[in-house]
MOPAC internal coordinates of N, CA, C and O (Angstrom, degrees):
PM7 1SCF
backbone

  N    0.0000 0     0.00 0     0.00 0    0    0    0
  C    1.4126 1     0.00 0     0.00 0    1    0    0
  C    1.5437 1   106.47 1     0.00 0    2    1    0
  O    1.2310 1   120.16 1   -42.13 1    3    2    1
  N    1.4118 1   117.30 1   137.87 1    3    2    1
  C    1.3688 1   121.96 1   179.32 1    5    3    2
  C    1.5932 1   113.16 1   -91.57 1    6    5    3
  O    1.2310 1   122.78 1   -25.42 1    7    6    5
  N    1.3740 1   112.28 1   154.58 1    7    6    5
  C    1.5152 1   113.68 1   173.36 1    9    7    6
  C    1.5177 1   101.80 1  -102.18 1   10    9    7
  O    1.2310 1   125.37 1   -24.18 1   11   10    9
  N    1.4198 1   107.28 1   155.82 1   11   10    9
  C    1.3855 1   116.13 1   178.85 1   13   11   10
  C    1.5926 1   108.08 1  -134.08 1   14   13   11
  O    1.2310 1   118.60 1   -41.51 1   15   14   13
  N    1.2855 1   120.27 1   138.49 1   15   14   13
  C    1.3725 1   123.43 1  -176.67 1   17   15   14
  C    1.5780 1   104.39 1  -116.83 1   18   17   15
  O    1.2310 1   121.58 1   -51.85 1   19   18   17
  N    1.3962 1   114.59 1   128.15 1   19   18   17
  C    1.3899 1   114.50 1   178.10 1   21   19   18
  C    1.5821 1   108.96 1  -129.64 1   22   21   19
  O    1.2310 1   117.03 1   -16.19 1   23   22   21
  N    1.2765 1   123.25 1   163.81 1   23   22   21
  C    1.3985 1   123.79 1   174.80 1   25   23   22
  C    1.4578 1   113.48 1  -114.55 1   26   25   23
  O    1.2310 1   123.36 1   -53.15 1   27   26   25
  N    1.4244 1   111.17 1   126.85 1   27   26   25
  C    1.5927 1   115.59 1  -169.97 1   29   27   26
  C    1.3967 1   100.08 1  -135.18 1   30   29   27
  O    1.2310 1   122.53 1   -33.64 1   31   30   29
  N    1.3313 1   112.76 1   146.36 1   31   30   29
  C    1.4756 1   123.31 1   172.94 1   33   31   30
  C    1.6180 1   108.26 1   -57.71 1   34   33   31
  O    1.2310 1   121.52 1   -45.78 1   35   34   33
  N    1.3926 1   114.70 1   134.22 1   35   34   33
  C    1.4719 1   116.58 1  -176.94 1   37   35   34
  C    1.5215 1   112.95 1   -54.14 1   38   37   35
  O    1.2310 1   120.42 1   136.19 1   39   38   37
  N    1.3469 1   116.81 1   -43.81 1   39   38   37
  C    1.4659 1   117.69 1  -174.71 1   41   39   38
  C    1.6496 1   108.86 1   -68.11 1   42   41   39
  O    1.2310 1   120.44 1   141.45 1   43   42   41
  N    1.3019 1   116.76 1   -38.55 1   43   42   41
  C    1.4402 1   114.99 1   176.96 1   45   43   42
  C    1.5666 1   113.72 1   -64.36 1   46   45   43
  O    1.2310 1   120.61 1   146.27 1   47   46   45
  N    1.3603 1   116.44 1   -33.73 1   47   46   45
  C    1.4070 1   122.61 1  -179.35 1   49   47   46
  C    1.6250 1   108.54 1   -63.60 1   50   49   47
  O    1.2310 1   124.14 1   133.12 1   51   50   49
  N    1.3549 1   109.66 1   -46.88 1   51   50   49
  C    1.4026 1   117.62 1  -176.86 1   53   51   50
  C    1.5296 1   112.72 1   -59.55 1   54   53   51
  O    1.2310 1   124.13 1   131.11 1   55   54   53
  N    1.3325 1   109.68 1   -48.89 1   55   54   53
  C    1.5824 1   112.44 1   175.38 1   57   55   54
  C    1.4250 1   114.87 1   -64.21 1   58   57   55
  O    1.2310 1   118.73 1   149.58 1   59   58   57
  N    1.3850 1   120.02 1   -30.42 1   59   58   57
  C    1.4249 1   124.39 1   174.32 1   61   59   58
  C    1.5517 1   113.66 1   -62.73 1   62   61   59
  O    1.2310 1   125.12 1   137.21 1   63   62   61
  N    1.4146 1   107.78 1   -42.79 1   63   62   61
  C    1.5694 1   111.91 1  -177.33 1   65   63   62
  C    1.5320 1   105.66 1   -71.31 1   66   65   63
  O    1.2310 1   118.70 1   141.01 1   67   66   65
  N    1.2311 1   120.09 1   -38.99 1   67   66   65
  C    1.5643 1   119.86 1   178.52 1   69   67   66
  C    1.5588 1   107.14 1   -57.39 1   70   69   67
  O    1.2310 1   120.81 1   125.04 1   71   70   69
  N    1.2761 1   116.07 1   -54.96 1   71   70   69
  C    1.4696 1   120.52 1  -174.14 1   73   71   70
  C    1.6344 1   108.97 1   -60.96 1   74   73   71
  O    1.2310 1   120.57 1   138.21 1   75   74   73
  N    1.2995 1   116.51 1   -41.79 1   75   74   73
  C    1.3862 1   118.68 1  -176.97 1   77   75   74
  C    1.6390 1   108.61 1   -65.34 1   78   77   75
  O    1.2310 1   122.94 1   137.62 1   79   78   77
  N    1.3250 1   111.97 1   -42.38 1   79   78   77
  C    1.4699 1   116.81 1   177.74 1   81   79   78
  C    1.5147 1   110.79 1   -61.03 1   82   81   79
  O    1.2310 1   116.99 1   139.32 1   83   82   81
  N    1.3072 1   123.34 1   -40.68 1   83   82   81
  C    1.4666 1   128.68 1   173.41 1   85   83   82
  C    1.5523 1   111.22 1   -61.30 1   86   85   83
  O    1.2310 1   119.88 1   156.72 1   87   86   85
  N    1.3256 1   117.83 1   -23.28 1   87   86   85
  C    1.4406 1   122.85 1   177.47 1   89   87   86
  C    1.4169 1   113.99 1   -96.54 1   90   89   87
  O    1.2310 1   120.69 1  -179.02 1   91   90   89
  N    1.3208 1   116.28 1     0.98 1   91   90   89
  C    1.4624 1   120.45 1  -179.90 1   93   91   90
  C    1.5209 1   115.15 1    72.41 1   94   93   91
  O    1.2310 1   121.04 1  -152.62 1   95   94   93
  N    1.2698 1   115.61 1    27.38 1   95   94   93
  C    1.5694 1   120.26 1   178.90 1   97   95   94
  C    1.5081 1   107.98 1  -137.80 1   98   97   95
  O    1.2310 1   122.23 1    12.82 1   99   98   97
  N    1.3581 1   113.34 1  -167.18 1   99   98   97
  C    1.5113 1   120.08 1  -178.99 1  101   99   98
  C    1.5655 1   104.91 1  -126.61 1  102  101   99
  O    1.2310 1   124.21 1   -16.07 1  103  102  101
  N    1.3183 1   109.53 1   163.93 1  103  102  101
  C    1.4490 1   116.79 1   175.90 1  105  103  102
  C    1.4661 1   111.07 1   -62.25 1  106  105  103
  O    1.2310 1   120.38 1   142.03 1  107  106  105
  N    1.2611 1   116.87 1   -37.97 1  107  106  105
  C    1.5373 1   124.69 1  -176.14 1  109  107  106
  C    1.5538 1   104.85 1   -64.46 1  110  109  107
  O    1.2310 1   119.12 1   135.23 1  111  110  109
  N    1.3358 1   119.29 1   -44.77 1  111  110  109
  C    1.4098 1   123.32 1   177.74 1  113  111  110
  C    1.5665 1   115.08 1   -60.24 1  114  113  111
  O    1.2310 1   123.37 1   131.72 1  115  114  113
  N    1.3282 1   111.14 1   -48.28 1  115  114  113
  C    1.4198 1   119.37 1   175.12 1  117  115  114
  C    1.5013 1   115.47 1   -58.33 1  118  117  115
  O    1.2310 1   120.60 1   136.38 1  119  118  117
  N    1.3990 1   116.46 1   -43.62 1  119  118  117
  C    1.4405 1   119.35 1   179.68 1  121  119  118
  C    1.5815 1   107.95 1   -74.04 1  122  121  119
  O    1.2310 1   118.30 1   146.83 1  123  122  121
  N    1.2020 1   120.84 1   -33.17 1  123  122  121
  C    1.5092 1   122.35 1  -179.47 1  125  123  122
  C    1.6337 1   107.21 1   -64.05 1  126  125  123
  O    1.2310 1   122.57 1   133.40 1  127  126  125
  N    1.3885 1   112.67 1   -46.60 1  127  126  125
  C    1.4988 1   116.21 1  -176.97 1  129  127  126
  C    1.5721 1   109.92 1   -66.37 1  130  129  127
  O    1.2310 1   120.06 1   142.45 1  131  130  129
  N    1.3614 1   117.49 1   -37.55 1  131  130  129
  C    1.4367 1   121.36 1   178.73 1  133  131  130
  C    1.5386 1   109.32 1   -62.26 1  134  133  131
  O    1.2310 1   121.31 1   136.92 1  135  134  133
  N    1.3263 1   115.10 1   -43.08 1  135  134  133
  C    1.5196 1   118.16 1  -178.32 1  137  135  134
  C    1.6028 1   110.89 1   -68.27 1  138  137  135
  O    1.2310 1   122.23 1   141.19 1  139  138  137
  N    1.3751 1   113.33 1   -38.81 1  139  138  137
  C    1.4484 1   113.10 1   173.11 1  141  139  138
  C    1.5208 1   116.34 1   -60.16 1  142  141  139
  O    1.2310 1   122.10 1   138.66 1  143  142  141
  N    1.2889 1   113.59 1   -41.34 1  143  142  141
  C    1.4695 1   121.57 1   177.15 1  145  143  142
  C    1.5975 1   110.61 1   -58.47 1  146  145  143
  O    1.2310 1   124.87 1   122.15 1  147  146  145
  N    1.4006 1   108.25 1   -57.85 1  147  146  145
  C    1.4418 1   118.06 1   175.38 1  149  147  146
  C    1.5469 1   117.99 1   -51.18 1  150  149  147
  O    1.2310 1   119.66 1   137.76 1  151  150  149
  N    1.2739 1   118.26 1   -42.24 1  151  150  149
  C    1.3693 1   126.32 1   171.80 1  153  151  150
  C    1.5300 1   113.93 1   -61.48 1  154  153  151
  O    1.2310 1   119.68 1   141.83 1  155  154  153
  N    1.2045 1   118.22 1   -38.17 1  155  154  153
  C    1.3739 1   130.36 1  -171.50 1  157  155  154
  C    1.5918 1   111.09 1   -79.05 1  158  157  155
  O    1.2310 1   123.39 1   154.70 1  159  158  157
  N    1.3216 1   111.10 1   -25.30 1  159  158  157
  C    1.5167 1   116.92 1   177.51 1  161  159  158
  C    1.6567 1   111.23 1   -62.30 1  162  161  159
  O    1.2310 1   123.09 1   139.69 1  163  162  161
  N    1.2931 1   111.69 1   -40.31 1  163  162  161
  C    1.4959 1   117.22 1   179.48 1  165  163  162
  C    1.5488 1   108.35 1   -58.68 1  166  165  163
  O    1.2310 1   119.82 1   134.98 1  167  166  165
  N    1.2641 1   117.95 1   -45.02 1  167  166  165
  C    1.4638 1   124.07 1  -179.96 1  169  167  166
  C    1.5484 1   111.41 1   -59.62 1  170  169  167
  O    1.2310 1   122.20 1   130.17 1  171  170  169
  N    1.3484 1   113.40 1   -49.83 1  171  170  169
  C    1.4626 1   120.06 1  -179.90 1  173  171  170
  C    1.4721 1   109.61 1   -64.97 1  174  173  171
  O    1.2310 1   117.31 1   134.98 1  175  174  173
  N    1.2785 1   122.72 1   -45.02 1  175  174  173
  C    1.3880 1   126.43 1  -178.81 1  177  175  174
  C    1.5894 1   110.93 1   -63.55 1  178  177  175
  O    1.2310 1   122.09 1   143.77 1  179  178  177
  N    1.3831 1   113.60 1   -36.23 1  179  178  177
  C    1.4470 1   117.05 1  -178.55 1  181  179  178
  C    1.5509 1   107.18 1   -71.19 1  182  181  179
  O    1.2310 1   120.96 1   135.37 1  183  182  181
  N    1.2979 1   115.77 1   -44.63 1  183  182  181
  C    1.4988 1   117.54 1   177.44 1  185  183  182
  C    1.4821 1   115.77 1   -57.05 1  186  185  183
  O    1.2310 1   124.32 1   139.01 1  187  186  185
  N    1.2961 1   109.31 1   -40.99 1  187  186  185
  C    1.5977 1   119.40 1  -178.65 1  189  187  186
  C    1.6346 1   105.10 1   -65.07 1  190  189  187
  O    1.2310 1   121.33 1   131.52 1  191  190  189
  N    1.2679 1   115.06 1   -48.48 1  191  190  189
  C    1.4995 1   122.64 1   178.15 1  193  191  190
  C    1.5614 1   108.38 1   -51.87 1  194  193  191
  O    1.2310 1   121.05 1   123.66 1  195  194  193
  N    1.2963 1   115.59 1   -56.34 1  195  194  193
  C    1.4728 1   121.69 1  -178.36 1  197  195  194
  C    1.5427 1   111.71 1   -55.81 1  198  197  195
  O    1.2310 1   121.27 1   131.13 1  199  198  197
  N    1.2964 1   115.18 1   -48.87 1  199  198  197
  C    1.4387 1   119.80 1   174.69 1  201  199  198
  C    1.5331 1   117.64 1   -57.63 1  202  201  199
  O    1.2310 1   122.86 1   138.26 1  203  202  201
  N    1.2801 1   112.12 1   -41.74 1  203  202  201
  C    1.4732 1   115.51 1   177.79 1  205  203  202
  C    1.4803 1   107.87 1   -65.84 1  206  205  203
  O    1.2310 1   117.05 1   129.66 1  207  206  205
  N    1.3380 1   123.22 1   -50.34 1  207  206  205
  C    1.4850 1   126.73 1   174.86 1  209  207  206
  C    1.4713 1   115.06 1   -47.12 1  210  209  207
  O    1.2310 1   122.60 1   133.93 1  211  210  209
  N    1.3895 1   112.62 1   -46.07 1  211  210  209
  C    1.5159 1   115.45 1  -178.52 1  213  211  210
  C    1.5839 1   108.03 1   -70.78 1  214  213  211
  O    1.2310 1   118.12 1   147.92 1  215  214  213
  N    1.2083 1   121.19 1   -32.08 1  215  214  213
  C    1.5131 1   119.82 1   173.52 1  217  215  214
  C    1.4597 1   111.71 1   -67.71 1  218  217  215
  O    1.2310 1   120.44 1   142.35 1  219  218  217
  N    1.2455 1   116.77 1   -37.65 1  219  218  217
  C    1.5618 1   118.11 1   175.59 1  221  219  218
  C    1.4182 1   114.82 1   -64.12 1  222  221  219
  O    1.2310 1   120.01 1   142.86 1  223  222  221
  N    1.4298 1   117.59 1   -37.14 1  223  222  221
  C    1.3862 1   122.36 1   175.61 1  225  223  222
  C    1.4905 1   116.33 1   -68.34 1  226  225  223
  O    1.2310 1   121.99 1   148.55 1  227  226  225
  N    1.3733 1   113.79 1   -31.45 1  227  226  225
  C    1.5037 1   118.87 1   175.45 1  229  227  226
  C    1.4957 1   107.03 1   -71.96 1  230  229  227
  O    1.2310 1   120.02 1   140.57 1  231  230  229
  N    1.2594 1   117.57 1   -39.43 1  231  230  229
  C    1.4592 1   119.65 1   177.96 1  233  231  230
  C    1.5772 1   116.47 1   -59.75 1  234  233  231
  O    1.2310 1   125.12 1   133.66 1  235  234  233
  N    1.3516 1   107.78 1   -46.34 1  235  234  233
  C    1.5343 1   115.76 1   179.20 1  237  235  234
  C    1.5277 1   109.56 1   -66.01 1  238  237  235
  O    1.2310 1   120.76 1   141.04 1  239  238  237
  N    1.4138 1   116.16 1   -38.96 1  239  238  237
  C    1.4360 1   117.05 1   179.11 1  241  239  238
  C    1.5797 1   111.90 1   -67.03 1  242  241  239
  O    1.2310 1   119.64 1   156.25 1  243  242  241
  N    1.2479 1   118.30 1   -23.75 1  243  242  241
  C    1.4816 1   127.70 1   178.34 1  245  243  242
  C    1.5055 1   110.03 1   -85.27 1  246  245  243
  O    1.2310 1   118.38 1   179.95 1  247  246  245
  N    1.3766 1   120.69 1    -0.05 1  247  246  245
  C    1.3839 1   121.40 1   179.90 1  249  247  246
  C    1.5777 1   111.39 1    81.85 1  250  249  247
  O    1.2310 1   118.98 1  -172.05 1  251  250  249
  N    1.2769 1   119.54 1     7.95 1  251  250  249
  C    1.4530 1   121.47 1  -177.71 1  253  251  250
  C    1.4595 1   113.38 1    79.02 1  254  253  251
  O    1.2310 1   118.88 1  -173.11 1  255  254  253
  N    1.4024 1   119.74 1     6.89 1  255  254  253
  C    1.4586 1   125.30 1   178.68 1  257  255  254
  C    1.4857 1   106.92 1   -83.06 1  258  257  255
  O    1.2310 1   121.99 1   -18.65 1  259  258  257
  N    1.4311 1   113.79 1   161.35 1  259  258  257
  C    1.5394 1   118.47 1   169.77 1  261  259  258
  C    1.4758 1   109.83 1   -84.65 1  262  261  259
  O    1.2310 1   118.32 1   -18.52 1  263  262  261
  N    1.2781 1   120.81 1   161.48 1  263  262  261
  C    1.4020 1   126.99 1   179.10 1  265  263  262
  C    1.4871 1   114.18 1   -47.78 1  266  265  263
  O    1.2310 1   123.99 1   132.92 1  267  266  265
  N    1.3903 1   109.96 1   -47.08 1  267  266  265
  C    1.4770 1   116.13 1  -177.34 1  269  267  266
  C    1.6223 1   110.06 1   -66.00 1  270  269  267
  O    1.2310 1   119.42 1   142.04 1  271  270  269
  N    1.3949 1   118.71 1   -37.96 1  271  270  269
  C    1.4103 1   119.77 1   168.54 1  273  271  270
  C    1.4986 1   116.85 1   -59.59 1  274  273  271
  O    1.2310 1   121.71 1   138.37 1  275  274  273
  N    1.4651 1   114.33 1   -41.63 1  275  274  273
  C    1.4206 1   112.70 1  -179.77 1  277  275  274
  C    1.5284 1   112.29 1   -67.07 1  278  277  275
  O    1.2310 1   118.31 1   145.28 1  279  278  277
  N    1.2466 1   120.83 1   -34.72 1  279  278  277
  C    1.4840 1   122.00 1  -179.17 1  281  279  278
  C    1.4945 1   108.44 1   -72.11 1  282  281  279
  O    1.2310 1   117.42 1   142.11 1  283  282  281
  N    1.2935 1   122.51 1   -37.89 1  283  282  281
  C    1.4392 1   125.61 1   179.33 1  285  283  282
  C    1.5264 1   111.23 1   -79.91 1  286  285  283
  O    1.2310 1   119.90 1   163.27 1  287  286  285
  N    1.2238 1   117.80 1   -16.73 1  287  286  285
  C    1.5079 1   120.78 1   179.84 1  289  287  286
  C    1.4230 1   114.36 1    68.81 1  290  289  287
  O    1.2310 1   119.26 1  -167.95 1  291  290  289
  N    1.3549 1   119.01 1    12.05 1  291  290  289
  C    1.4283 1   128.16 1  -178.83 1  293  291  290
  C    1.4941 1   112.94 1   -71.53 1  294  293  291
  O    1.2310 1   120.57 1   -49.94 1  295  294  293
  N    1.2873 1   116.52 1   130.06 1  295  294  293
  C    1.5743 1   119.87 1   176.36 1  297  295  294
  C    1.6044 1   101.23 1  -136.66 1  298  297  295
  O    1.2310 1   122.82 1   -48.04 1  299  298  297
  N    1.3387 1   112.20 1   131.96 1  299  298  297
  C    1.3987 1   126.67 1   176.61 1  301  299  298
  C    1.5828 1   110.37 1   -85.04 1  302  301  299
  O    1.2310 1   122.89 1   -42.37 1  303  302  301
  N    1.3158 1   112.06 1   137.63 1  303  302  301
  C    1.5821 1   113.35 1   172.49 1  305  303  302
  C    1.5515 1   104.61 1   -98.56 1  306  305  303
  O    1.2310 1   120.40 1    -7.89 1  307  306  305
  N    1.2647 1   116.84 1   172.11 1  307  306  305
  C    1.3707 1   128.13 1  -175.53 1  309  307  306
  C    1.5190 1   110.79 1   -61.11 1  310  309  307
  O    1.2310 1   118.78 1   138.64 1  311  310  309
  N    1.2950 1   119.94 1   -41.36 1  311  310  309
  C    1.4938 1   121.52 1  -174.26 1  313  311  310
  C    1.5551 1   105.39 1   -72.19 1  314  313  311
  O    1.2310 1   118.84 1   146.47 1  315  314  313
  N    1.3809 1   119.81 1   -33.53 1  315  314  313
  C    1.4546 1   117.09 1  -176.45 1  317  315  314
  C    1.4717 1   110.49 1   -73.51 1  318  317  315
  O    1.2310 1   120.11 1   145.31 1  319  318  317
  N    1.3514 1   117.40 1   -34.69 1  319  318  317
  C    1.4252 1   120.65 1   179.58 1  321  319  318
  C    1.5708 1   112.96 1   -66.17 1  322  321  319
  O    1.2310 1   121.20 1   151.45 1  323  322  321
  N    1.3715 1   115.31 1   -28.55 1  323  322  321
  C    1.4617 1   120.38 1  -173.78 1  325  323  322
  C    1.5480 1   110.51 1  -105.85 1  326  325  323
  O    1.2310 1   122.58 1  -174.90 1  327  326  325
  N    1.3015 1   112.66 1     5.10 1  327  326  325
  C    1.5065 1   117.21 1  -179.48 1  329  327  326
  C    1.5254 1   109.57 1   -71.45 1  330  329  327
  O    1.2310 1   119.94 1   -42.53 1  331  330  329
  N    1.3445 1   117.72 1   137.47 1  331  330  329
  C    1.2727 1   125.81 1  -178.75 1  333  331  330
  C    1.5568 1   114.41 1  -112.36 1  334  333  331
  O    1.2310 1   119.28 1   -44.23 1  335  334  333
  N    1.2995 1   118.98 1   135.77 1  335  334  333
  C    1.4733 1   121.32 1  -177.73 1  337  335  334
  C    1.5460 1   109.68 1   -74.44 1  338  337  335
  O    1.2310 1   120.92 1   -39.88 1  339  338  337
  N    1.3119 1   115.84 1   140.12 1  339  338  337
  C    1.4276 1   117.50 1   170.51 1  341  339  338
  C    1.5081 1   113.53 1    83.71 1  342  341  339
  O    1.2310 1   120.71 1  -179.18 1  343  342  341
  N    1.4622 1   116.25 1     0.82 1  343  342  341
  C    1.4916 1   119.52 1   179.88 1  345  343  342
  C    1.4841 1   110.19 1   -90.75 1  346  345  343
  O    1.2310 1   120.10 1   180.00 1  347  346  345

């Protein structure tokens, strides 16, 4: 485990220690937890991005059509898409 040295205003550190004590923990534990969560965000975001890109590839491979459209083989032409009822 690595050590980390930071510079913090004395008054801020004093208030942080009091608040940590009220929560039954330490400033060190709070900072360590925050850093773990912060570091994990990158992993979560990277997984979400990869998942979204894979979904986009699947959609492109399917011609941008929904699964129901793929099964039905239905394709709309421009006139059908812009057709107005009652005109």
